N, C-alpha and C positions, 0 to 999 in steps of 0.2 A: 571862933569853927571849929570842937572838938570833933576828933577822927573817933567813926566808932572800932568798936574790937572784932569785925569782923571785917571782910573785903566783901567784892561784888558775891560774889558767887558761892559766897557764907565762910571759907575757909579763913582761919583764924588772924587777924593782926599777931606777927611776932615777932616786933621789930623795935619792939621794948626791953627798954637800957638793963631790965632783969633778969630779960634772956638772953643778952649779950652777953652780961657778963656770969652767966652760967657755963655759955659755950667756952666763954674765957677761960675760965676754972676749967674747965674741961681740957681745953684744947693744952691747957698747958700737961695736967696728969695724964695724958694721954701718948706726950710725947709730940705734938705737933703734928699730930695725923694728923687731916682736918679729915676725910670717909669715917674712915671709924666714931670720931667724935660725932661730925653731924649724923650717923645713923646712932649711933648710941643716946641723941636729944631727937632724932629726930625730924635734923630741919635739913631740908636738900641742902648740897653743897652747893650750887648757882643764889642761893638765898646768901650767906655768909661773902660771895665771890662782891654781889650787890654791895652785901653793907662794907665792905671791905674798900671797894672801889667809888664811892659812895665821897659828891663831893658837896659841899653846904655851904654857904654864902649868910655875909648878917641880914643885917636890913642896909649896914652900906655899904654893900659890894664887895664888903673884905671874906678873904677863904676862911673859913671854919679847920681847926685840924681834925681830924677825922682819928677821934683816940681808939675808935675800935682797930683799925689799920694799921697806928702807931702802938699797941698793946699785943696785936697779932703781928708785928716787925720787935717786938721784942724779946715773947716768946721762943720765935724759932731764933733770933740772933742767943739764949740764952744754953740751947739745943747744941746751937751751932761750936759754941764753947763748950759744954760737957763733954764735944765729941772730942772733939781739937784737941780738949785735958787728957780725956782717954788715951786717945791715936801718940800721942806728948811720951804719957808714961808709961806705953806699952815697947814706944820708939826707943826710951832709956833704958827699961829692964833686960838685962840680959839676956836673959830664957824669950820675950820678948817675938811678936814673929816679927822674921825678917822683909814680910810684907810693907811692917808699920814706917820700922828705917827707913827701905829705899824710898817709899812717900816722901815720908819728911825730908829727904833727904834731895830728891829731886823738886819738891815746893819752894824747898828754902835755902838752897843753894845750888840755884839751875844754872851757873856758869860753870860751876865742877860738875854737877850729875845732870842737869839736864840732858834731854833729847833736840840734837841742833837737825830736824827733818826739813829740810827745803825741796818745796812745788822747785819744779824748773817747768817752764808749758814749750814747748810746739808744736809750729800746727797742726802733726799728727799724732803727736801723742803726748800723755803725763809717766813722769813717773816718779819718784822720792827715791834723790838719795841722802848719803850720809853726810857729811859734809863739815867743817872746821867753817867759823864765820869768821877766822883770819883770808882766806882762799876766796871767799864770795866779794869784800871786797877791794882784792886788787884789779 
């Protein structure tokens, strides 16, 4: 039994491999911006979300890897790695933005530069206090 190229309402089916491949190419070229990519290709964002979470099983009942979701994740990881590299380059630049230096140190040397906010709870109120971790262990 073959699928028709249209749905019940007459809308075209767009779940073909070529459409997914075109989406992935455009998604990567637009730096993983989902809505922008969907608008460029006239595809509803929910269609992409459905493709991404789609689970398919083989005839033996074994789950098949969702290659589309895997490719989207790889694109997003590459973008994140590029941003991380730019942040590190900026933090190491003597004339780079101070906020990138602070961000890098707070996230990579938490014991020395991280914030030690402790939430204390009493029956009547909540408040934050900056306390040393050693004080809490006593």
